[in-house]
N, CA, C and O atoms as a CHARMM CRD file, in Angstrom:
* protein
*
  248
    1    1 MET  N     19.18600   0.71400 -10.03300 PROA 1      0.00000
    2    1 MET  CA    17.85400   0.44400  -9.55300 PROA 1      0.00000
    3    1 MET  C     17.31700   1.70300  -8.88500 PROA 1      0.00000
    4    1 MET  O     17.97500   2.29600  -8.03100 PROA 1      0.00000
    5    2 SER  N     16.13200   2.09600  -9.27900 PROA 2      0.00000
    6    2 SER  CA    15.55700   3.31400  -8.72400 PROA 2      0.00000
    7    2 SER  C     14.76100   3.02700  -7.45200 PROA 2      0.00000
    8    2 SER  O     14.35900   1.89500  -7.18500 PROA 2      0.00000
    9    3 ARG  N     14.55200   4.07300  -6.69100 PROA 3      0.00000
   10    3 ARG  CA    13.75900   3.93200  -5.47500 PROA 3      0.00000
   11    3 ARG  C     12.30000   3.71500  -5.83200 PROA 3      0.00000
   12    3 ARG  O     11.79200   4.27900  -6.80100 PROA 3      0.00000
   13    4 ARG  N     11.64500   2.90600  -5.05100 PROA 4      0.00000
   14    4 ARG  CA    10.22100   2.69900  -5.26400 PROA 4      0.00000
   15    4 ARG  C      9.45900   3.91700  -4.78200 PROA 4      0.00000
   16    4 ARG  O      9.84700   4.56800  -3.81300 PROA 4      0.00000
   17    5 ARG  N      8.36100   4.21800  -5.47600 PROA 5      0.00000
   18    5 ARG  CA     7.55800   5.36300  -5.06200 PROA 5      0.00000
   19    5 ARG  C      6.75700   5.03000  -3.81100 PROA 5      0.00000
   20    5 ARG  O      6.71500   5.83100  -2.87700 PROA 5      0.00000
   21    6 TYR  N      6.12500   3.87000  -3.77600 PROA 6      0.00000
   22    6 TYR  CA     5.29000   3.48300  -2.64500 PROA 6      0.00000
   23    6 TYR  C      5.95000   2.35300  -1.86500 PROA 6      0.00000
   24    6 TYR  O      6.39400   1.36600  -2.45100 PROA 6      0.00000
   25    7 VAL  N      6.01400   2.49800  -0.54700 PROA 7      0.00000
   26    7 VAL  CA     6.58400   1.47000   0.31800 PROA 7      0.00000
   27    7 VAL  C      5.68300   1.31700   1.54400 PROA 7      0.00000
   28    7 VAL  O      5.01700   2.26400   1.96100 PROA 7      0.00000
   29    8 ALA  N      5.67400   0.10600   2.11600 PROA 8      0.00000
   30    8 ALA  CA     4.92500  -0.13700   3.34400 PROA 8      0.00000
   31    8 ALA  C      5.83500   0.16700   4.52300 PROA 8      0.00000
   32    8 ALA  O      6.98100  -0.28000   4.57200 PROA 8      0.00000
   33    9 ARG  N      5.31700   0.92200   5.46000 PROA 9      0.00000
   34    9 ARG  CA     6.07500   1.23700   6.67100 PROA 9      0.00000
   35    9 ARG  C      5.29800   0.74300   7.87400 PROA 9      0.00000
   36    9 ARG  O      4.08400   0.92100   7.97500 PROA 9      0.00000
   37   10 GLY  N      6.01900   0.12600   8.77200 PROA 10     0.00000
   38   10 GLY  CA     5.39600  -0.37600   9.98300 PROA 10     0.00000
   39   10 GLY  C      5.04200   0.76500  10.92400 PROA 10     0.00000
   40   10 GLY  O      5.86800   1.63600  11.19600 PROA 10     0.00000
   41   11 VAL  N      3.82800   0.75400  11.40900 PROA 11     0.00000
   42   11 VAL  CA     3.35500   1.69600  12.41600 PROA 11     0.00000
   43   11 VAL  C      2.77000   0.86000  13.54600 PROA 11     0.00000
   44   11 VAL  O      2.48900  -0.32100  13.33800 PROA 11     0.00000
   45   12 PRO  N      2.57700   1.42400  14.72400 PROA 12     0.00000
   46   12 PRO  CA     2.01500   0.62500  15.82000 PROA 12     0.00000
   47   12 PRO  C      0.70600  -0.06000  15.42600 PROA 12     0.00000
   48   12 PRO  O     -0.28300   0.59700  15.10200 PROA 12     0.00000
   49   13 GLY  N      0.72200  -1.37500  15.46100 PROA 13     0.00000
   50   13 GLY  CA    -0.47700  -2.15700  15.15500 PROA 13     0.00000
   51   13 GLY  C     -0.63800  -2.59500  13.72000 PROA 13     0.00000
   52   13 GLY  O     -1.60400  -3.29300  13.41200 PROA 13     0.00000
   53   14 GLY  N      0.27300  -2.21600  12.81000 PROA 14     0.00000
   54   14 GLY  CA     0.11300  -2.64300  11.42100 PROA 14     0.00000
   55   14 GLY  C      1.02500  -1.90200  10.46100 PROA 14     0.00000
   56   14 GLY  O      2.19600  -1.66500  10.75600 PROA 14     0.00000
   57   15 TYR  N      0.46800  -1.53400   9.29600 PROA 15     0.00000
   58   15 TYR  CA     1.24200  -0.91300   8.22200 PROA 15     0.00000
   59   15 TYR  C      0.47000   0.23400   7.59900 PROA 15     0.00000
   60   15 TYR  O     -0.76100   0.25800   7.60800 PROA 15     0.00000
   61   16 ARG  N      1.22000   1.18300   7.05900 PROA 16     0.00000
   62   16 ARG  CA     0.66100   2.23900   6.22700 PROA 16     0.00000
   63   16 ARG  C      1.54000   2.33700   4.99300 PROA 16     0.00000
   64   16 ARG  O      2.70700   1.94500   5.01800 PROA 16     0.00000
   65   17 VAL  N      0.97300   2.86400   3.91100 PROA 17     0.00000
   66   17 VAL  CA     1.71100   3.01800   2.66100 PROA 17     0.00000
   67   17 VAL  C      2.24900   4.44500   2.59700 PROA 17     0.00000
   68   17 VAL  O      1.49300   5.40700   2.73000 PROA 17     0.00000
   69   18 TRP  N      3.56300   4.57300   2.39200 PROA 18     0.00000
   70   18 TRP  CA     4.22500   5.86500   2.31300 PROA 18     0.00000
   71   18 TRP  C      4.53500   6.18100   0.85800 PROA 18     0.00000
   72   18 TRP  O      5.07100   5.34000   0.13700 PROA 18     0.00000
   73   19 ASP  N      4.19800   7.39400   0.42300 PROA 19     0.00000
   74   19 ASP  CA     4.47700   7.87000  -0.93200 PROA 19     0.00000
   75   19 ASP  C      5.77700   8.65800  -0.88400 PROA 19     0.00000
   76   19 ASP  O      5.79700   9.77400  -0.36400 PROA 19     0.00000
   77   20 ASN  N      6.86600   8.10200  -1.41700 PROA 20     0.00000
   78   20 ASN  CA     8.16400   8.77900  -1.40200 PROA 20     0.00000
   79   20 ASN  C      8.16800  10.03700  -2.25600 PROA 20     0.00000
   80   20 ASN  O      8.87300  10.99600  -1.94000 PROA 20     0.00000
   81   21 HSD  N      7.39700  10.04500  -3.32300 PROA 21     0.00000
   82   21 HSD  CA     7.37200  11.19600  -4.21900 PROA 21     0.00000
   83   21 HSD  C      6.64000  12.37400  -3.56200 PROA 21     0.00000
   84   21 HSD  O      7.13200  13.50300  -3.56200 PROA 21     0.00000
   85   22 GLY  N      5.45700  12.09000  -3.00500 PROA 22     0.00000
   86   22 GLY  CA     4.65800  13.14100  -2.36800 PROA 22     0.00000
   87   22 GLY  C      5.01500  13.38400  -0.91400 PROA 22     0.00000
   88   22 GLY  O      4.55300  14.34900  -0.30600 PROA 22     0.00000
   89   23 ARG  N      5.85100  12.49400  -0.35000 PROA 23     0.00000
   90   23 ARG  CA     6.27700  12.56900   1.04400 PROA 23     0.00000
   91   23 ARG  C      5.10200  12.67400   2.00500 PROA 23     0.00000
   92   23 ARG  O      5.03900  13.56200   2.85500 PROA 23     0.00000
   93   24 ARG  N      4.15700  11.72200   1.83800 PROA 24     0.00000
   94   24 ARG  CA     3.00200  11.67400   2.72700 PROA 24     0.00000
   95   24 ARG  C      2.44400  10.25900   2.74500 PROA 24     0.00000
   96   24 ARG  O      2.80200   9.42100   1.91800 PROA 24     0.00000
   97   25 TRP  N      1.56100  10.01100   3.70600 PROA 25     0.00000
   98   25 TRP  CA     0.89800   8.70400   3.77300 PROA 25     0.00000
   99   25 TRP  C     -0.11200   8.60700   2.65900 PROA 25     0.00000
  100   25 TRP  O     -0.73100   9.60100   2.28100 PROA 25     0.00000
  101   26 TRP  N     -0.28300   7.39100   2.12500 PROA 26     0.00000
  102   26 TRP  CA    -1.22800   7.14500   1.06000 PROA 26     0.00000
  103   26 TRP  C     -2.17600   6.04000   1.51600 PROA 26     0.00000
  104   26 TRP  O     -1.72200   5.03800   2.06900 PROA 26     0.00000
  105   27 GLY  N     -3.45800   6.19600   1.30100 PROA 27     0.00000
  106   27 GLY  CA    -4.40500   5.13100   1.59300 PROA 27     0.00000
  107   27 GLY  C     -4.73700   5.01600   3.06600 PROA 27     0.00000
  108   27 GLY  O     -4.74200   5.99800   3.80800 PROA 27     0.00000
  109   28 TYR  N     -5.01400   3.79000   3.46300 PROA 28     0.00000
  110   28 TYR  CA    -5.53000   3.50700   4.79500 PROA 28     0.00000
  111   28 TYR  C     -4.50700   2.77100   5.64900 PROA 28     0.00000
  112   28 TYR  O     -3.40700   2.45300   5.19600 PROA 28     0.00000
  113   29 PHE  N     -4.89000   2.51000   6.88500 PROA 29     0.00000
  114   29 PHE  CA    -4.12000   1.69500   7.81200 PROA 29     0.00000
  115   29 PHE  C     -4.45400   0.22900   7.52300 PROA 29     0.00000
  116   29 PHE  O     -5.62800  -0.11500   7.38400 PROA 29     0.00000
  117   30 TYR  N     -3.44900  -0.63400   7.43100 PROA 30     0.00000
  118   30 TYR  CA    -3.64400  -2.05400   7.16900 PROA 30     0.00000
  119   30 TYR  C     -3.01000  -2.86400   8.28500 PROA 30     0.00000
  120   30 TYR  O     -1.89700  -2.57000   8.71900 PROA 30     0.00000
  121   31 GLU  N     -3.72300  -3.88700   8.74800 PROA 31     0.00000
  122   31 GLU  CA    -3.16600  -4.73800   9.80000 PROA 31     0.00000
  123   31 GLU  C     -2.13500  -5.70900   9.24600 PROA 31     0.00000
  124   31 GLU  O     -1.18300  -6.05800   9.94400 PROA 31     0.00000
  125   32 LEU  N     -2.30600  -6.15200   8.00700 PROA 32     0.00000
  126   32 LEU  CA    -1.34700  -7.04200   7.35200 PROA 32     0.00000
  127   32 LEU  C     -0.62500  -6.27800   6.25100 PROA 32     0.00000
  128   32 LEU  O     -1.19500  -5.36400   5.65500 PROA 32     0.00000
  129   33 CYS  N      0.61800  -6.64300   5.98000 PROA 33     0.00000
  130   33 CYS  CA     1.41600  -5.94400   4.96800 PROA 33     0.00000
  131   33 CYS  C      0.78800  -6.11500   3.57500 PROA 33     0.00000
  132   33 CYS  O      0.60600  -7.24600   3.12500 PROA 33     0.00000
  133   34 PRO  N      0.45800  -5.02100   2.89000 PROA 34     0.00000
  134   34 PRO  CA    -0.21700  -5.08300   1.59000 PROA 34     0.00000
  135   34 PRO  C      0.75700  -5.28900   0.42500 PROA 34     0.00000
  136   34 PRO  O      0.93200  -4.39300  -0.40200 PROA 34     0.00000
  137   35 ASP  N      1.38600  -6.45700   0.35700 PROA 35     0.00000
  138   35 ASP  CA     2.40100  -6.71700  -0.67100 PROA 35     0.00000
  139   35 ASP  C      1.86300  -6.58500  -2.09300 PROA 35     0.00000
  140   35 ASP  O      2.48000  -5.91700  -2.92200 PROA 35     0.00000
  141   36 ASP  N      0.71600  -7.21600  -2.38900 PROA 36     0.00000
  142   36 ASP  CA     0.15400  -7.16100  -3.74300 PROA 36     0.00000
  143   36 ASP  C     -0.21400  -5.73100  -4.13600 PROA 36     0.00000
  144   36 ASP  O     -0.03100  -5.32600  -5.28400 PROA 36     0.00000
  145   37 LEU  N     -0.72700  -4.98300  -3.18200 PROA 37     0.00000
  146   37 LEU  CA    -1.09200  -3.58700  -3.44000 PROA 37     0.00000
  147   37 LEU  C      0.15000  -2.76100  -3.79400 PROA 37     0.00000
  148   37 LEU  O      0.10400  -1.94100  -4.71000 PROA 37     0.00000
  149   38 LEU  N      1.24700  -2.96800  -3.08300 PROA 38     0.00000
  150   38 LEU  CA     2.47800  -2.22900  -3.37300 PROA 38     0.00000
  151   38 LEU  C      3.03000  -2.57000  -4.74700 PROA 38     0.00000
  152   38 LEU  O      3.51200  -1.69300  -5.46400 PROA 38     0.00000
  153   39 VAL  N      2.95900  -3.84600  -5.11300 PROA 39     0.00000
  154   39 VAL  CA     3.43600  -4.25800  -6.44200 PROA 39     0.00000
  155   39 VAL  C      2.62300  -3.56500  -7.52200 PROA 39     0.00000
  156   39 VAL  O      3.18100  -3.09500  -8.51300 PROA 39     0.00000
  157   40 GLU  N      1.31200  -3.49900  -7.34000 PROA 40     0.00000
  158   40 GLU  CA     0.44800  -2.85200  -8.33400 PROA 40     0.00000
  159   40 GLU  C      0.68600  -1.33800  -8.37500 PROA 40     0.00000
  160   40 GLU  O      0.73600  -0.75500  -9.45800 PROA 40     0.00000
  161   41 LEU  N      0.83200  -0.70100  -7.22200 PROA 41     0.00000
  162   41 LEU  CA     1.08300   0.74500  -7.18800 PROA 41     0.00000
  163   41 LEU  C      2.39600   1.10300  -7.86000 PROA 41     0.00000
  164   41 LEU  O      2.47400   2.11400  -8.55700 PROA 41     0.00000
  165   42 ASN  N      3.42600   0.29700  -7.66500 PROA 42     0.00000
  166   42 ASN  CA     4.73000   0.56600  -8.25800 PROA 42     0.00000
  167   42 ASN  C      4.83400   0.04700  -9.68100 PROA 42     0.00000
  168   42 ASN  O      5.80900   0.34100 -10.37300 PROA 42     0.00000
  169   43 GLY  N      3.85500  -0.71500 -10.13000 PROA 43     0.00000
  170   43 GLY  CA     3.88100  -1.30200 -11.47000 PROA 43     0.00000
  171   43 GLY  C      2.91400  -0.60900 -12.41600 PROA 43     0.00000
  172   43 GLY  O      3.03900   0.58300 -12.69800 PROA 43     0.00000
  173   44 ARG  N      1.94000  -1.38800 -12.90300 PROA 44     0.00000
  174   44 ARG  CA     1.00300  -0.89800 -13.91300 PROA 44     0.00000
  175   44 ARG  C      0.11700   0.23800 -13.42000 PROA 44     0.00000
  176   44 ARG  O     -0.07200   1.23000 -14.12500 PROA 44     0.00000
  177   45 GLY  N     -0.42800   0.10000 -12.21500 PROA 45     0.00000
  178   45 GLY  CA    -1.28500   1.14300 -11.65700 PROA 45     0.00000
  179   45 GLY  C     -2.71600   1.08600 -12.15600 PROA 45     0.00000
  180   45 GLY  O     -3.34600   2.12800 -12.33400 PROA 45     0.00000
  181   46 ASP  N     -3.24800  -0.11900 -12.38800 PROA 46     0.00000
  182   46 ASP  CA    -4.64100  -0.29600 -12.81400 PROA 46     0.00000
  183   46 ASP  C     -5.57300   0.12100 -11.67200 PROA 46     0.00000
  184   46 ASP  O     -5.59800  -0.52600 -10.62500 PROA 46     0.00000
  185   47 ARG  N     -6.33400   1.19200 -11.87200 PROA 47     0.00000
  186   47 ARG  CA    -7.16000   1.75400 -10.80200 PROA 47     0.00000
  187   47 ARG  C     -8.19700   0.77800 -10.26700 PROA 47     0.00000
  188   47 ARG  O     -8.41800   0.71800  -9.05800 PROA 47     0.00000
  189   48 ALA  N     -8.83100   0.01900 -11.13800 PROA 48     0.00000
  190   48 ALA  CA    -9.85700  -0.92900 -10.69200 PROA 48     0.00000
  191   48 ALA  C     -9.24200  -2.01000  -9.80400 PROA 48     0.00000
  192   48 ALA  O     -9.82200  -2.38500  -8.78400 PROA 48     0.00000
  193   49 TRP  N     -8.08500  -2.50100 -10.18800 PROA 49     0.00000
  194   49 TRP  CA    -7.42100  -3.54400  -9.40200 PROA 49     0.00000
  195   49 TRP  C     -6.90200  -2.97600  -8.08300 PROA 49     0.00000
  196   49 TRP  O     -6.96000  -3.65700  -7.06000 PROA 49     0.00000
  197   50 ILE  N     -6.39800  -1.75000  -8.08800 PROA 50     0.00000
  198   50 ILE  CA    -5.93500  -1.11300  -6.85700 PROA 50     0.00000
  199   50 ILE  C     -7.09500  -0.96200  -5.88200 PROA 50     0.00000
  200   50 ILE  O     -6.93500  -1.22000  -4.68900 PROA 50     0.00000
  201   51 THR  N     -8.25300  -0.55100  -6.37200 PROA 51     0.00000
  202   51 THR  CA    -9.43200  -0.40700  -5.51900 PROA 51     0.00000
  203   51 THR  C     -9.82600  -1.73900  -4.91400 PROA 51     0.00000
  204   51 THR  O    -10.14500  -1.81500  -3.72800 PROA 51     0.00000
  205   52 GLU  N     -9.80600  -2.78800  -5.71900 PROA 52     0.00000
  206   52 GLU  CA   -10.14000  -4.12900  -5.23100 PROA 52     0.00000
  207   52 GLU  C     -9.15000  -4.58900  -4.15700 PROA 52     0.00000
  208   52 GLU  O     -9.55300  -5.13900  -3.13200 PROA 52     0.00000
  209   53 LEU  N     -7.86900  -4.36500  -4.39200 PROA 53     0.00000
  210   53 LEU  CA    -6.85200  -4.75900  -3.41800 PROA 53     0.00000
  211   53 LEU  C     -6.98500  -3.96700  -2.11200 PROA 53     0.00000
  212   53 LEU  O     -6.79100  -4.51900  -1.02900 PROA 53     0.00000
  213   54 MET  N     -7.31600  -2.67200  -2.21700 PROA 54     0.00000
  214   54 MET  CA    -7.50300  -1.86100  -1.01100 PROA 54     0.00000
  215   54 MET  C     -8.65100  -2.41300  -0.17100 PROA 54     0.00000
  216   54 MET  O     -8.53700  -2.51300   1.05100 PROA 54     0.00000
  217   55 LYS  N     -9.74800  -2.76900  -0.81900 PROA 55     0.00000
  218   55 LYS  CA   -10.89700  -3.33200  -0.09600 PROA 55     0.00000
  219   55 LYS  C    -10.52300  -4.65500   0.56200 PROA 55     0.00000
  220   55 LYS  O    -10.90700  -4.91900   1.70100 PROA 55     0.00000
  221   56 ARG  N     -9.77800  -5.47700  -0.15300 PROA 56     0.00000
  222   56 ARG  CA    -9.38200  -6.78300   0.37300 PROA 56     0.00000
  223   56 ARG  C     -8.47400  -6.63300   1.59800 PROA 56     0.00000
  224   56 ARG  O     -8.69100  -7.29600   2.61300 PROA 56     0.00000
  225   57 TYR  N     -7.46700  -5.77300   1.50900 PROA 57     0.00000
  226   57 TYR  CA    -6.54100  -5.61500   2.61500 PROA 57     0.00000
  227   57 TYR  C     -7.15900  -4.91500   3.81800 PROA 57     0.00000
  228   57 TYR  O     -6.76800  -5.19600   4.95100 PROA 57     0.00000
  229   58 ARG  N     -8.11400  -4.01100   3.60600 PROA 58     0.00000
  230   58 ARG  CA    -8.79400  -3.38200   4.72800 PROA 58     0.00000
  231   58 ARG  C     -9.63200  -4.39200   5.49900 PROA 58     0.00000
  232   58 ARG  O     -9.80000  -4.27000   6.71200 PROA 58     0.00000
  233   59 ALA  N    -10.16200  -5.39800   4.78800 PROA 59     0.00000
  234   59 ALA  CA   -11.02200  -6.40400   5.41000 PROA 59     0.00000
  235   59 ALA  C    -10.22200  -7.45800   6.17400 PROA 59     0.00000
  236   59 ALA  O    -10.74700  -8.08800   7.09200 PROA 59     0.00000
  237   60 LEU  N     -8.95100  -7.65500   5.80200 PROA 60     0.00000
  238   60 LEU  CA    -8.13000  -8.68200   6.46100 PROA 60     0.00000
  239   60 LEU  C     -7.75600  -8.27800   7.87200 PROA 60     0.00000
  240   60 LEU  O     -7.34000  -7.14700   8.12100 PROA 60     0.00000
  241   61 LYS  N     -7.90600  -9.19200   8.76700 PROA 61     0.00000
  242   61 LYS  CA    -7.49900  -8.97000  10.15700 PROA 61     0.00000
  243   61 LYS  C     -6.46000 -10.01300  10.51300 PROA 61     0.00000
  244   61 LYS  O     -6.33300 -11.03100   9.83200 PROA 61     0.00000
  245   62 ARG  N     -5.72500  -9.76300  11.56800 PROA 62     0.00000
  246   62 ARG  CA    -4.70000 -10.70500  11.99600 PROA 62     0.00000
  247   62 ARG  C     -5.31400 -11.97500  12.47900 PROA 62     0.00000
  248   62 ARG  O     -4.59800 -12.89200  12.88200 PROA 62     0.00000
């Protein structure tokens, strides 16, 4: 089993997406864990769906 490229890491107050390949943060700060977004980033990578998921997770609050 290979390492995932994108993983959610807990930061104070929420989550950020870490890019293991580029060794940097990717995207925005999310208050809730972006599970669907991570599955899409590590899977097919449909840009339109990723954009939609990013908007959805940014809007979600605790």
